[in-house]
C-alpha positions in Angstrom: 0.0 0.0 0.0 1.3 3.4 -0.9 1.1 6.1 1.8 1.5 9.8 1.4 1.7 12.5 4.1 -0.2 15.7 3.6 1.1 18.5 5.9 -1.8 21.0 5.6 -5.4 21.2 4.5 -4.2 22.9 1.3 -2.0 19.8 0.6 -5.1 17.6 1.0 -7.0 19.8 -1.5 -4.0 19.6 -3.9 -3.8 15.8 -3.5 -7.5 15.5 -4.5 -6.9 17.8 -7.5 -4.0 15.5 -8.6 -6.3 12.4 -8.3 -9.1 13.9 -10.4 -7.6 13.8 -13.9 -7.1 10.0 -13.6 -10.8 9.4 -12.7 -13.3 8.2 -15.2 -17.1 7.7 -15.3 -18.1 4.9 -13.0 -15.2 5.3 -10.6 -16.0 5.1 -6.9 -13.7 6.7 -4.3 -14.1 5.6 -0.7 -12.7 8.0 1.9 -12.3 6.6 5.5 -11.1 8.4 8.5 -12.1 10.0 11.8 -14.0 13.3 12.1 -11.8 16.1 10.9 -9.4 13.8 9.1 -9.7 15.7 5.8 -12.2 13.7 3.8 -14.2 16.8 2.7 -11.0 18.7 1.9 -9.9 15.9 -0.4 -13.3 15.9 -2.0 -13.0 19.6 -2.6 -9.8 18.9 -4.4 -11.4 16.2 -6.5 -14.3 18.4 -7.5 -11.9 21.3 -8.3 -9.7 18.9 -10.3 -12.8 18.1 -12.4 -12.9 21.8 -13.3 -16.1 22.4 -11.3 -16.7 25.9 -9.8 -18.9 24.4 -7.1 -18.6 25.3 -3.5 -18.1 21.8 -1.9 -19.5 21.2 1.6 -19.9 18.1 3.6 -23.2 16.4 2.8 -23.6 15.1 6.4 -27.2 16.4 6.7 -28.2 16.3 3.0 -26.6 12.8 2.5 -25.6 13.5 -1.1 -24.4 16.6 -3.1 -24.2 16.6 -6.9 -21.6 18.6 -8.8 -22.4 18.5 -12.5 -20.5 21.5 -13.9 -17.1 19.8 -14.3 -15.5 17.4 -16.7 -17.5 14.6 -15.1 -20.4 14.8 -12.6 -19.3 14.1 -9.0 -21.7 12.6 -6.6 -20.6 13.2 -3.0 -22.0 11.0 -0.4 -21.6 11.0 3.4 -22.7 7.8 5.2 -22.0 9.2 8.7 -25.6 9.8 9.7 -27.0 6.7 7.9 -28.4 4.0 10.2 -28.5 1.1 7.8 -27.6 -0.1 4.3 -31.3 -0.1 3.6 -31.4 3.7 4.3 -28.5 4.2 1.9 -30.4 2.2 -0.8 -33.5 4.3 0.0 -31.8 7.5 -1.1 -31.1 6.1 -4.6 -27.6 4.6 -4.1 -28.1 2.0 -6.9 -29.2 4.7 -9.4 -26.1 6.8 -8.6 -23.9 3.8 -9.3 -25.3 3.7 -12.9 -24.7 7.4 -13.5 -21.9 8.4 -15.9 -19.9 10.2 -13.2 -17.6 9.7 -10.2 -18.9 8.8 -6.7 -17.0 10.0 -3.7 -18.1 8.5 -0.4 -17.1 9.8 3.1 -17.4 7.2 5.9 -17.6 4.5 3.2 -16.4 1.9 5.8 -19.8 2.1 7.5 -21.5 0.2 4.7 -18.7 -1.4 2.6 -21.0 -4.1 1.3 -22.7 -1.4 -0.8 -19.6 -0.4 -2.7 -18.6 -2.1 -5.9 -15.6 -4.3 -6.2 -13.6 -1.8 -8.2 -13.9 0.9 -5.4 -10.6 2.7 -4.6 -10.3 2.9 -0.8 -8.3 5.7 0.8 -7.7 5.7 4.6 -6.9 9.1 6.1 -5.2 9.3 9.4 -4.6 12.4 11.5 -1.1 12.4 12.8 0.1 14.0 16.1 1.8 16.9 14.3 -1.4 17.9 12.5 -0.5 16.4 9.2 -2.5 13.6 7.5 -1.4 10.2 6.2 -3.4 9.0 3.2 -3.0 5.3 2.4 -4.6 3.6 -0.6 -5.6 0.0 -0.2 -8.5 -2.4 0.5 -10.7 -2.0 3.5 -9.3 -3.9 6.5 -11.5 -6.7 7.5 
């Protein structure tokens, strides 16, 4: 597994921007980490890297935000307040999986069974010095 250290929130944003050009329609990005780890900041970078002008905020209370003004649509989910996989399915999860865009999911590890096999998993860890370590790899069982 490849790990990268991001010193500041701006670095997290830049990391997301660097990831964006390699993303294609149908890609699913799973972001896992504690509160404040930087999941939304990375998502801001992904959306900006898609050349979207959208103001990206965490969809904690709205559950999903759609950003359609970039190279590809980005569907930004947050599973944090979801109580069950059935609740996620109830907001149209399956329909979003068939959309020609990129899905970014914060707190994806809460319902990993809903994510397709080709999902790219990123684990974000807050370090004592305030930086973040991002590691790509499968969800630990």
